[in-house]
Residue frames relative to the residue before (quaternion, step in Angstrom):
aa qw qx qy qz dx dy dz
M 1.0000 0.0000 0.0000 0.0000 0.00 0.00 0.00
P 0.4125 -0.7323 0.4778 0.2554 3.56 -0.73 0.97
S 0.4511 -0.6892 0.4872 0.2902 3.56 -1.00 0.68
R 0.2669 -0.7437 0.5899 0.1662 3.56 -1.15 0.66
L 0.3925 -0.6807 0.5699 0.2406 3.43 -1.14 0.72
I 0.1598 -0.7851 0.5947 0.0663 3.57 -0.68 1.10
T 0.1109 -0.7841 0.6075 0.0614 3.52 -0.65 1.10
P 0.4582 -0.6877 0.4826 0.2902 3.53 -0.83 0.93
S 0.4665 -0.6650 0.4941 0.3098 3.57 -0.99 0.75
R 0.3546 -0.7225 0.5533 0.2149 3.56 -1.00 0.80
P 0.4750 -0.6413 0.4995 0.3371 3.52 -0.95 0.74
S 0.4663 -0.6766 0.4887 0.2932 3.53 -1.03 0.88
T 0.3082 -0.7251 0.5820 0.2014 3.53 -1.02 0.79
K 0.2041 -0.7953 0.5655 0.0784 3.51 -0.41 1.32
K 0.3578 -0.7269 0.5446 0.2168 3.55 -0.85 0.92
T 0.4731 -0.6405 0.5188 0.3111 3.54 -1.08 0.76
T 0.3303 -0.7700 0.5283 0.1373 3.52 -0.94 1.06
I 0.1683 -0.7902 0.5877 0.0434 3.55 -0.88 1.07
G 0.1371 -0.7463 0.6472 0.0731 3.56 -0.99 0.96
F 0.1230 -0.8148 0.5661 0.0209 3.61 -0.93 0.82
V 0.1010 -0.7662 0.6337 0.0338 3.51 -1.01 0.96
N 0.1302 -0.8055 0.5757 0.0520 3.56 -0.66 1.09
L 0.0403 -0.7835 0.6199 -0.0122 3.58 -0.84 1.07
G 0.7324 0.4890 -0.2938 0.3716 3.52 -1.16 0.43
C 0.8178 -0.3333 0.2505 0.3967 3.46 -1.38 -0.53
S 0.7336 -0.4093 0.3203 0.4378 3.55 -1.38 -0.10
K 0.5892 0.5613 -0.3576 0.4581 3.56 1.13 -0.64
N 0.6374 0.5148 -0.3185 0.4768 3.59 1.02 -0.83
Q 0.6376 0.5284 -0.3484 0.4392 3.55 0.97 -0.77
V 0.6501 0.5035 -0.3154 0.4737 3.57 0.94 -0.83
D 0.6267 0.5259 -0.3255 0.4740 3.60 0.99 -0.87
S 0.6644 0.4941 -0.3116 0.4663 3.61 0.94 -0.83
E 0.6544 0.5207 -0.3220 0.4438 3.54 0.95 -0.84
V 0.6539 0.5037 -0.3095 0.4721 3.53 1.01 -0.81
M 0.6560 0.4912 -0.3278 0.4700 3.63 0.91 -0.85
L 0.6379 0.5157 -0.3384 0.4611 3.62 0.99 -0.76
G 0.6273 0.5333 -0.3314 0.4607 3.61 1.04 -0.79
M 0.6557 0.5111 -0.3026 0.4660 3.55 0.98 -0.90
L 0.6725 0.4973 -0.3023 0.4572 3.58 0.90 -0.91
A 0.6485 0.4942 -0.3177 0.4841 3.61 0.98 -0.83
A 0.6632 0.5032 -0.3106 0.4587 3.61 0.89 -0.83
D 0.6902 0.4551 -0.2744 0.4911 3.58 1.16 -0.54
G 0.6368 -0.6015 0.2999 0.3778 3.58 1.21 0.26
F 0.4559 0.6530 -0.4823 0.3649 3.63 1.15 0.32
A 0.3829 -0.6711 0.5768 0.2652 3.54 -1.22 0.52
L 0.2407 -0.7896 0.5526 0.1152 3.55 -0.99 0.85
T 0.0508 -0.7837 0.6184 0.0292 3.54 -1.05 0.72
D 0.3733 -0.7049 0.5524 0.2423 3.55 -1.15 0.62
N 0.6469 0.4643 -0.3258 0.5098 3.58 1.28 0.19
P 0.3199 -0.7873 0.4955 0.1800 3.65 -0.16 1.25
K 0.5661 0.6032 -0.3885 0.4058 3.63 1.10 -0.49
K 0.7209 0.4160 -0.2285 0.5049 3.61 1.16 -0.59
A 0.5805 0.6155 -0.3611 0.3921 3.62 1.27 -0.09
E 0.4100 -0.6899 0.5453 0.2422 3.50 -1.17 0.71
V 0.7373 0.1801 -0.1194 0.6400 3.55 1.28 -0.58
V 0.0657 -0.7743 0.6280 0.0418 3.51 -0.92 0.98
I 0.1367 -0.7761 0.6149 0.0298 3.56 -0.84 1.10
I 0.1099 -0.7686 0.6282 0.0504 3.56 -0.84 0.98
N 0.2256 -0.7561 0.6040 0.1118 3.57 -0.61 1.17
T 0.1779 -0.8549 0.4851 0.0480 3.58 -0.07 1.30
C 0.2873 -0.7003 0.6279 0.1808 3.48 -1.43 0.31
G 0.0568 -0.8119 0.5809 0.0112 3.58 -0.99 0.82
F 0.3384 0.7984 -0.4442 0.2255 3.52 1.25 0.46
I 0.8016 0.0474 0.0007 0.5960 3.58 0.80 -1.00
E 0.7132 -0.4868 0.2930 0.4105 3.57 -1.19 0.50
E 0.6665 0.5035 -0.3075 0.4557 3.59 0.90 -0.90
A 0.6480 0.5025 -0.3156 0.4775 3.62 1.01 -0.75
K 0.6301 0.5082 -0.3507 0.4708 3.64 0.98 -0.73
Q 0.6747 0.4944 -0.3170 0.4471 3.59 0.89 -0.84
E 0.6238 0.5337 -0.3308 0.4653 3.56 1.06 -0.76
S 0.6460 0.5180 -0.3172 0.4624 3.55 1.02 -0.81
I 0.6627 0.4963 -0.3012 0.4732 3.61 0.95 -0.87
D 0.6492 0.5164 -0.3164 0.4602 3.56 0.94 -0.89
T 0.6540 0.5168 -0.2964 0.4663 3.57 1.02 -0.88
I 0.6371 0.5098 -0.3386 0.4686 3.61 0.97 -0.73
I 0.6651 0.5001 -0.3064 0.4623 3.60 0.92 -0.91
A 0.6550 0.5178 -0.3142 0.4519 3.60 0.95 -0.87
H 0.7100 0.4445 -0.2605 0.4801 3.56 0.93 -0.88
G 0.5517 0.6002 -0.3946 0.4240 3.59 1.19 -0.42
K 0.6127 0.5639 -0.3483 0.4304 3.57 1.13 -0.57
L 0.5355 0.6233 -0.3996 0.4062 3.60 1.26 -0.34
K 0.5450 0.6013 -0.4130 0.4134 3.59 1.14 -0.31
D 0.7113 0.4054 -0.2478 0.5180 3.57 1.16 -0.55
T 0.8036 0.3241 -0.1421 0.4785 3.60 0.99 -0.82
G 0.7593 0.3250 -0.1951 0.5289 3.61 1.18 -0.33
S 0.7186 -0.4334 0.3435 0.4217 3.49 -1.26 -0.60
C 0.4444 0.7501 -0.4173 0.2565 3.58 1.33 -0.23
R 0.1337 -0.7826 0.6071 0.0336 3.48 -0.95 1.08
V 0.7797 0.1594 -0.0500 0.6035 3.54 1.22 -0.71
L 0.0885 -0.7684 0.6330 0.0325 3.60 -0.98 0.93
I 0.0601 -0.8034 0.5921 -0.0201 3.56 -0.74 1.11
A 0.2016 -0.7200 0.6499 0.1360 3.54 -1.16 0.78
A 0.0431 -0.7853 0.6175 -0.0143 3.55 -0.82 1.03
G 0.6549 0.5865 -0.3456 0.3281 3.52 -1.31 -0.01
C 0.7910 -0.3826 0.2157 0.4260 3.51 -1.33 -0.13
L 0.5981 0.5248 -0.3742 0.4763 3.65 1.07 -0.60
A 0.6371 0.5129 -0.3148 0.4815 3.63 1.01 -0.79
Q 0.6487 0.5058 -0.3260 0.4659 3.59 0.92 -0.87
R 0.7226 0.4800 -0.2523 0.4286 3.55 0.82 -1.01
Y 0.8265 0.2698 -0.1254 0.4778 3.61 0.85 -0.93
Q 0.1991 -0.8698 0.4431 0.0860 3.55 1.44 0.08
G 0.8711 0.0187 0.0071 0.4906 3.55 -0.70 -1.10
D 0.5311 0.6219 -0.4104 0.4035 3.58 1.17 -0.46
L 0.6329 0.5308 -0.3463 0.4447 3.60 0.98 -0.74
L 0.6422 0.5223 -0.3174 0.4626 3.60 1.00 -0.84
K 0.6743 0.4966 -0.2934 0.4611 3.60 1.01 -0.80
Q 0.7739 0.3891 -0.1876 0.4631 3.56 0.90 -0.94
L 0.7498 0.2802 -0.1687 0.5751 3.58 1.23 -0.36
P 0.1630 -0.8521 0.4890 0.0909 3.61 0.24 1.22
E 0.5604 0.6050 -0.3980 0.4020 3.58 1.22 -0.28
L 0.5819 0.5905 -0.3723 0.4172 3.61 1.26 -0.32
D 0.2539 -0.7512 0.5892 0.1550 3.56 -1.02 0.76
G 0.8135 0.0157 0.0138 0.5812 3.56 1.12 -0.57
V 0.1790 -0.7447 0.6349 0.1018 3.50 -1.31 0.58
V 0.0805 -0.8175 0.5694 -0.0306 3.56 -0.63 1.17
G 0.2917 -0.7848 0.5279 0.1427 3.57 -0.54 1.19
T 0.7023 -0.4979 0.3175 0.3977 3.55 -1.30 0.25
G 0.6682 0.4989 -0.3191 0.4503 3.60 1.14 -0.33
E 0.6930 0.4755 -0.2673 0.4714 3.61 1.27 -0.06
F 0.3338 0.7721 -0.4920 0.2244 3.61 1.22 0.21
G 0.6195 0.5774 -0.3394 0.4094 3.56 1.07 -0.63
K 0.6985 0.4303 -0.2522 0.5132 3.58 1.31 -0.34
I 0.3215 0.8095 -0.4663 0.1545 3.61 1.25 0.09
A 0.6463 0.5011 -0.3414 0.4633 3.62 0.96 -0.76
E 0.6567 0.4980 -0.3089 0.4748 3.62 0.90 -0.89
I 0.6352 0.5234 -0.3267 0.4646 3.64 0.98 -0.76
C 0.6420 0.5153 -0.3293 0.4624 3.58 0.93 -0.82
R 0.6526 0.5068 -0.3054 0.4732 3.56 0.94 -0.93
D 0.6438 0.5256 -0.3246 0.4515 3.62 0.90 -0.84
L 0.7095 0.4612 -0.2684 0.4603 3.57 0.83 -0.98
L 0.6414 0.5108 -0.3350 0.4642 3.58 1.16 -0.46
A 0.6539 0.4919 -0.3107 0.4835 3.60 1.15 -0.55
P 0.4290 -0.7499 0.4432 0.2393 3.58 -0.35 1.23
K 0.6961 0.4905 -0.2878 0.4382 3.59 0.93 -0.81
K 0.7175 0.4569 -0.2517 0.4617 3.56 1.21 -0.44
R 0.4342 0.7573 -0.4055 0.2710 3.55 1.33 0.15
Q 0.3270 0.7567 -0.5196 0.2249 3.58 0.97 0.62
Q 0.7466 0.3693 -0.2047 0.5142 3.56 0.88 -0.93
R 0.0356 -0.8103 0.5850 -0.0043 3.59 -0.86 0.94
L 0.7277 0.3840 -0.2084 0.5287 3.59 1.26 -0.15
W 0.0206 0.7778 -0.6266 0.0438 3.62 -0.75 1.05
I 0.1779 0.7857 -0.5629 0.1849 3.55 -0.33 1.29
S 0.2479 0.7216 -0.6290 0.1488 3.53 -1.05 0.88
E 0.6055 -0.5359 0.4267 0.4050 3.56 -1.21 0.30
P 0.5534 -0.6081 0.4388 0.3625 3.60 -1.00 0.74
P 0.3346 -0.8033 0.4674 0.1558 3.59 -0.66 1.10
Y 0.8292 0.0693 0.0163 0.5544 3.57 1.14 -0.48
L 0.3991 -0.6412 0.5694 0.3247 3.54 -1.33 0.03
Y 0.5462 -0.6109 0.4554 0.3480 3.57 -1.09 0.62
D 0.1724 -0.7588 0.6174 0.1155 3.47 -1.26 0.60
A 0.7472 -0.4183 0.2686 0.4411 3.57 -1.25 0.00
D 0.6580 0.5249 -0.3091 0.4427 3.62 1.22 -0.40
A 0.4811 0.6700 -0.4401 0.3550 3.61 1.29 -0.22
P 0.4395 -0.6729 0.5045 0.3154 3.64 -0.82 0.85
R 0.0617 0.8132 -0.5679 0.1114 3.56 -0.80 1.01
L 0.1268 -0.7442 0.6501 0.0869 3.56 -1.03 0.85
R 0.3645 -0.7564 0.5015 0.2084 3.57 -0.59 1.12
L 0.4283 -0.6935 0.5321 0.2291 3.53 -0.92 1.06
G 0.7260 0.3999 -0.3095 0.4659 3.51 -1.12 0.64
R 0.6635 0.4205 -0.2981 0.5423 3.55 1.29 -0.03
P 0.5714 -0.6026 0.4076 0.3798 3.63 -0.93 0.69
I 0.4063 -0.6749 0.5622 0.2517 3.55 -1.14 0.73
A 0.3434 -0.7479 0.5333 0.1960 3.56 -0.69 1.07
P 0.4963 -0.6431 0.4721 0.3423 3.61 -0.90 0.77
M 0.3814 -0.7356 0.5195 0.2087 3.51 -1.08 0.79
């Protein structure tokens, strides 16, 4: 009887799934597209259904009162996904996060992290840090925006289907 080579099965490496909600102006849309491009380039899986996401990022707007309220309402609504969906980490990003910083963490306990407009370049690292239970000391990432995007910035255009990775 011929011998067979038995190869051990490798555990599948499941990619962390990111859901993204974009609120606000055209600048926010570009910021969201760049963050999505960075997350995809870093190996995260993207979904347009936040209920299926392990990490939900809400790119907030803080320009006018109605936009601030929409951002807060959206954070609260998506915070409920921690009980009813796959969400393990909820992040507020964008100009509301930049403007109100730690106040958001104090007033919205469903938030795990707040990312200002100057920290978008670290979004993949921030997601990994917040997913690692032992590294959950930092919850606030705020700095002044260091640069403008150029043609080389990774970017996924919103409104176009997300290709499976």
